[in-house]
C-alpha positions in Angstrom: 19.3 -21.1 8.2 17.2 -21.1 5.7 17.3 -18.2 2.6 14.5 -15.6 1.5 14.5 -13.5 -1.5 12.1 -10.7 -1.8 11.2 -9.5 -5.1 9.6 -6.1 -4.7 8.8 -2.6 -6.5 11.2 0.0 -5.2 8.2 2.3 -3.9 8.1 3.0 -0.4 4.8 1.5 0.5 5.9 -1.9 -1.3 9.2 -1.8 -0.1 9.0 -0.9 4.0 6.7 -3.6 5.2 8.6 -6.6 3.5 11.7 -4.3 5.4 9.6 -5.0 8.8 9.2 -8.6 7.7 13.1 -9.2 6.7 14.2 -8.0 9.8 11.7 -11.0 11.7 13.1 -13.2 9.6 17.1 -12.3 10.2 15.9 -12.0 13.8 14.9 -15.8 13.6 18.3 -16.9 12.1 17.5 -17.1 8.5 19.3 -15.0 5.5 17.4 -12.7 3.6 18.0 -10.6 0.5 16.0 -8.2 -1.9 16.0 -7.9 -6.0 14.2 -4.5 -6.5 15.4 -1.0 -8.1 18.7 1.1 -7.2 16.3 4.0 -5.5 16.0 1.1 -2.8 19.5 0.2 -2.3 20.4 2.6 0.6 17.2 1.6 2.6 17.8 -2.1 2.3 21.7 -1.9 2.7 21.3 0.5 5.4 19.5 -2.2 7.3 22.3 -5.0 6.5 20.4 -7.0 3.8 22.0 -7.8 1.0 20.8 -5.9 -2.3 20.4 -7.1 -6.3 19.4 -4.0 -8.5 17.4 -4.3 -11.4 19.3 -5.1 -14.5 17.0 -6.1 -17.1 13.9 -4.6 -15.7 14.0 -0.5 -16.9 13.6 0.9 -13.7 13.8 4.6 -15.2 11.0 3.7 -17.6 8.9 2.3 -14.8 9.5 5.7 -13.1 8.4 7.9 -16.2 5.3 5.5 -16.8 4.4 5.8 -13.1 5.2 9.4 -12.0 4.9 11.6 -15.4 1.1 11.9 -15.7 -1.0 14.4 -13.8 -3.0 11.7 -12.8 -3.3 8.5 -12.9 -6.4 7.3 -15.6 -9.3 5.2 -14.3 -10.5 1.8 -15.7 -14.1 2.9 -15.9 -13.2 6.6 -17.4 -10.1 5.9 -19.5 -9.8 2.0 -19.8 -7.5 2.2 -22.8 -4.8 4.1 -20.9 -5.6 2.4 -17.8 -4.6 -1.1 -19.6 -1.6 0.5 -21.4 -0.4 1.6 -17.9 -1.1 -2.0 -16.6 0.3 -3.8 -19.7 3.7 -1.0 -19.1 4.2 -1.6 -15.4 2.7 -5.2 -14.7 3.1 -7.6 -17.7 5.5 -6.0 -20.1 8.2 -6.0 -17.3 7.7 -9.7 -16.3 10.3 -11.3 -19.1 13.1 -8.8 -17.8 12.1 -9.7 -14.1 12.5 -13.4 -14.5 15.7 -12.8 -16.7 17.1 -10.8 -13.2 15.6 -13.8 -10.9 16.8 -16.6 -12.5 20.5 -15.4 -12.7 20.1 -14.2 -8.7 18.6 -17.4 -7.9 21.6 -19.5 -9.6 23.9 -17.1 -7.6 22.4 -16.8 -4.4 20.1 -20.1 -4.0 17.0 -19.0 -2.2 14.6 -21.3 -0.2 11.8 -18.9 -0.8 10.7 -16.3 -3.1 8.6 -13.3 -1.4 7.2 -10.7 -3.8 4.6 -8.2 -3.4 1.1 -8.9 -5.6 2.2 -5.9 -8.2 5.4 -7.6 -8.8 4.1 -10.5 -10.7 7.0 -12.6 -12.3 7.3 -14.9 -9.3 3.8 -16.1 -9.2 3.0 -16.0 -13.0 6.1 -17.8 -14.0 8.6 -18.9 -11.5 6.9 -20.8 -9.3 6.3 -23.7 -12.1 9.2 -22.9 -14.1 11.8 -23.2 -11.4 9.4 -24.9 -8.8 10.5 -23.0 -5.8 7.8 -21.7 -2.9 6.5 -18.6 -3.7 5.0 -16.6 -1.0 2.7 -13.1 -2.0 3.5 -10.3 0.9 0.7 -8.0 0.1 1.0 -4.3 1.3 -2.6 -3.5 1.0 -5.3 -3.7 3.9 -7.8 -5.8 1.9 -7.0 -8.9 -0.1 -7.2 -8.5 -3.8 -8.8 -11.9 -4.6 -12.2 -11.7 -6.3 -15.1 -13.0 -4.3 -18.4 -12.6 -3.3 -17.8 -11.4 0.2 -15.8 -7.8 -1.0 -16.9 -5.5 -4.0 -14.5 -5.6 -6.8 -11.4 -3.9 -6.4 -10.2 -0.6 -7.6 -13.6 1.2 -7.4 -13.8 2.1 -3.7 -17.4 0.3 -3.4 -19.3 -0.4 -0.3 -19.3 -4.1 0.8 -21.9 -5.9 -1.2 -24.6 -6.3 2.0 -27.8 -6.0 0.2 -29.4 -7.6 -2.8 -29.1 -4.5 -4.2 -25.5 -4.0 -3.9 -25.0 -7.2 -4.8 -26.1 -6.4 -8.2 -24.2 -3.3 -8.5 -21.0 -4.8 -7.8 -22.0 -7.8 -10.3 -22.7 -5.6 -12.8 -19.0 -3.4 -12.2 -17.3 -6.8 -12.0 -18.6 -7.9 -15.2 -17.8 -4.6 -17.2 -14.4 -5.1 -15.5 -14.0 -8.4 -17.1 -15.4 -7.3 -20.7 -12.9 -4.0 -20.5 -9.7 -6.5 -19.4 -10.8 -9.2 -21.5 -7.7 -8.4 -24.2 -5.3 -7.8 -21.0 -6.1 -11.4 -19.9 -5.4 -12.9 -23.1 -1.8 -11.1 -23.4 -1.2 -12.6 -19.9 -1.7 -16.0 -21.5 0.4 -15.5 -24.3 3.3 -14.6 -21.9 3.0 -17.6 -19.8 2.3 -20.1 -23.2 6.3 -18.4 -24.2 7.5 -20.3 -21.3 5.1 -23.4 -21.7 2.8 -22.7 -19.0 -0.6 -23.3 -19.1 -3.4 -20.2 -19.3 -4.8 -19.1 -16.5 -8.8 -19.3 -16.1 -9.5 -15.9 -14.8 -7.7 -12.5 -13.5 -4.5 -12.3 -12.5 -5.8 -11.2 -9.0 -7.8 -14.5 -8.6 -4.6 -16.5 -9.8 -2.7 -15.4 -6.5 -5.3 -17.8 -4.6 -3.1 -20.5 -5.8 0.3 -19.6 -4.6 1.0 -21.8 -1.3 0.7 -18.4 1.0 -0.5 -15.0 0.5 0.2 -12.5 3.6 -2.3 -9.9 4.3 -1.1 -7.4 6.8 -4.5 -6.5 8.0 -7.2 -8.0 9.8 -10.4 -9.6 8.9 -12.4 -7.1 10.6 -10.9 -4.3 8.6 -11.7 -6.6 5.1 -15.4 -7.1 5.7 -14.3 -10.5 7.9 -14.2 -12.2 4.5 -15.3 -15.9 4.4 -14.8 -16.8 0.4 -10.8 -16.8 0.7 -8.5 -19.8 -0.2 -6.9 -21.3 2.9 -3.4 -19.9 1.6 -4.5 -16.4 2.9 -3.2 -15.5 6.2 -3.7 -12.1 7.9 -1.2 -11.4 10.3 -2.0 -7.2 11.2 0.6 -4.3 10.2 4.1 -4.9 9.2 5.1 -1.4 10.1 8.5 -0.2 9.7 9.3 3.7 8.7 13.2 4.2 9.8 16.0 3.3 11.1 15.9 2.3 15.1 18.6 4.6 16.0 17.0 7.7 14.5 15.5 10.1 16.6 12.5 12.6 16.7 13.0 15.5 15.2 14.2 17.8 17.8 11.3 20.8 16.5 8.4 18.5 18.0 9.4 20.0 21.5 8.0 23.4 19.9 4.8 22.3 19.2 2.1 23.2 21.4 0.5 20.5 23.0 -2.7 22.4 24.4 -3.8 22.0 21.2 -4.7 19.2 19.1 -2.1 18.1 16.2 -3.4 17.2 12.8 -1.2 15.3 10.3 -1.8 16.1 6.5 0.1 13.8 4.2 -0.5 12.9 0.4 2.2 10.1 1.0 5.4 8.8 -1.1 3.9 8.5 -4.4 2.8 11.4 -6.2 0.9 11.7 -9.5 -1.3 14.9 -9.3 -1.2 18.1 -8.0 -0.8 18.7 -3.9 -4.6 19.7 -3.8 -5.0 18.3 -0.4 -1.9 20.3 0.8 -3.3 23.1 -0.5 -6.7 22.6 0.9 -5.2 22.0 4.4 -2.9 24.9 4.2 -5.8 27.4 3.5 -8.7 25.4 5.4 -6.7 24.6 8.9 -4.9 28.2 9.2 -5.4 30.3 12.3 -7.3 27.6 13.9 -7.0 26.1 17.5 -4.6 23.2 16.0 -1.2 22.5 15.2 -0.9 21.2 11.6 2.1 19.3 10.2 2.3 18.7 7.0 4.6 16.4 4.8 5.3 17.0 1.2 7.5 13.7 0.5 11.0 13.7 0.0 10.5 13.8 -3.7 8.7 17.3 -3.2 10.0 20.9 -1.9 7.5 22.7 0.3 8.3 25.7 -1.1 7.4 25.1 -4.7 3.6 23.6 -3.6 1.6 27.0 -3.3 0.4 26.6 -0.5 -0.7 30.3 0.6 0.4 32.5 3.3 2.1 30.6 6.1 0.1 30.6 9.4 1.8 30.5 12.6 -0.2 27.1 13.7 0.9 25.3 10.2 4.2 23.6 9.8 5.5 21.9 6.2 8.4 19.2 6.5 9.0 16.7 3.7 9.1 14.0 5.8 8.5 12.8 9.4 8.3 9.2 10.1 4.8 7.9 11.3 6.0 6.1 14.0 7.1 9.3 16.0 4.6 11.7 14.6 1.7 9.6 14.8 1.2 9.1 18.7 1.1 12.4 19.2 -1.6 13.4 16.7 -5.4 13.6 16.9 -6.6 13.6 13.6 -4.9 12.5 10.1 -5.4 13.7 7.0 -4.2 11.4 4.5 -5.0 10.6 0.8 -5.3 6.8 1.7 -1.7 4.9 0.8 -2.0 1.9 2.2 1.0 2.0 4.6 -0.6 5.4 6.1 -3.8 3.9 6.7 -2.5 1.1 8.7 -0.1 3.2 10.5 -2.8 5.5 11.5 -5.1 2.6 12.8 -2.3 0.8 14.7 -1.7 4.3 16.9 -5.5 4.5 16.9 -6.0 7.8 14.8 -8.8 8.9 13.2 -8.6 10.1 9.8 -10.0 12.3 6.8 -9.4 10.6 3.7 -9.4 12.1 0.1 -8.8 8.7 -1.9 -7.1 9.5 -5.2 -5.6 6.5 -7.3 -4.7 2.7 -7.3 -5.8 1.1 -4.1 -7.1 4.2 -1.9 -10.6 4.3 -2.8 -10.8 1.1 -1.2 -8.5 1.7 1.6 -10.6 4.8 2.3 -13.9 2.6 2.1 -12.5 0.2 4.8 -11.8 2.8 7.1 -15.2 4.3 6.8 -17.0 1.3 7.5 -14.8 0.6 10.3 -16.6 4.0 11.9 -12.6 5.0 12.3 -12.8 8.1 9.6 -14.7 10.0 6.8 -14.2 9.9 3.4 -13.9 13.2 1.4 -14.2 13.1 -2.6 -11.2 14.7 -4.2 -13.5 16.8 -6.5 -15.0 18.1 -3.1 -11.9 18.6 -1.6 -12.4 22.4 -1.0 -10.6 24.2 2.3 -13.9 24.7 3.9 -14.9 20.9 3.3 -11.4 19.6 4.7 -11.8 22.2 7.5 -15.1 20.6 8.8 -14.2 17.2 8.4 -11.4 17.6 10.4 -13.7 19.7 13.1 -16.2 16.7 13.2 -13.8 14.0 13.6 -12.3 16.1 16.8 -16.0 17.0 17.4 -17.2 13.2 17.3 -15.5 11.0 20.0 -17.0 7.6 18.1 -14.4 8.1 15.4 -11.3 8.1 17.7 -13.1 5.1 19.6 -13.4 2.8 16.7 -9.8 3.8 15.7 -8.6 2.4 19.0 -10.7 -0.2 18.6 -8.8 -1.2 15.3 -5.4 -0.7 16.6 -6.8 -3.4 19.9 -7.6 -5.9 17.6 -4.3 -5.1 15.6 -2.5 -5.6 18.6 -3.9 -9.1 18.3 -1.9 -10.2 15.7 1.9 -10.8 15.4 2.8 -8.2 12.7 6.3 -9.3 10.9 6.8 -11.7 13.5 3.9 -13.6 12.5 4.6 -13.6 8.6 8.0 -14.6 9.5 6.8 -17.7 11.3 4.6 -18.2 8.4 7.3 -18.2 5.8 9.7 -20.0 7.6 6.6 -23.0 7.6 6.2 -22.6 4.0 10.0 -24.3 3.9 9.5 -27.1 5.8 
């Protein structure tokens, strides 16, 4: 039996794929524990895993930093605000993570430390400070390690296939490097405090030096990259969204099945007004389709100002994707990684209105796979959203391509394959 300690942010999109991997590890006779925020305690302990809460890390400060803003700033439009956000979330929390984790590891003694790519202390400090095997378990459908086969991360650019596209990508990369120069110096100053040498490039590039970097996707959704280090392994989606004994909602039986089902979601992390839900409520009302909208567990449906209720629209806080998506004909989403992967796993084409973080890149991957349409947030009017949904329904190629991706996903092991690779890391 081996012991695996997961260090993660408590956000659902970061936590849920790793719960799937934890179940696979435990099913193979291993012991698993989680170090994360207190808001994840119920889920982690409800699944029977040991739970170590943040102590030095100020979880409330992180929530305020991430969710108190009306909109997440852009690295290009508001670089100083974005860098401040990066620093407060990703970098300034590293010493507190190290303090917590060093105590936990003395107490629990893991054989391997697993983290998500935005939880920096394990690979930025601890793998050299304590000499413990560190694996990165990503939640994003593309690898964030930079290379010539993929566009710079964070801008939603297409794959640089032509000479012009490569020049654009190189230009964006150069501007980003200039903007982030001071931030990268701060990273190296932090490493120096632990007696560690500077890293030569970006933190994303440095994640290519861990012994194992798991990507919950497939090469076909990541531009068939040939420029990645050997530590990167595609395992396919690692899906967990509810407890096994949780039944589908009873109201499913009351939803008409002679019309297409449209699921509209803005995911679980909200830093902007519910403009996609509002556009869908107005644009899809009274059409020959059944629209199931979810607001997220932290938002009251009655407070979203979605306009007069239409008989074909149902609004819920949350519905498990494993229950809803197999019945869904079109998925409308802001492009969160877990939603994108869940949709493609079940072969559902989508309309993506990408907002912030990784969402523009996720959307571009789906578009290039032919499995959906991308609608700019600035153009997300009721009429344009309706036209996009109707186009997906009218053109069978979108569903065929989504189903093709589902077939590719099925060839990978998902959480089971991830567990096998993690075990091999401890041999």
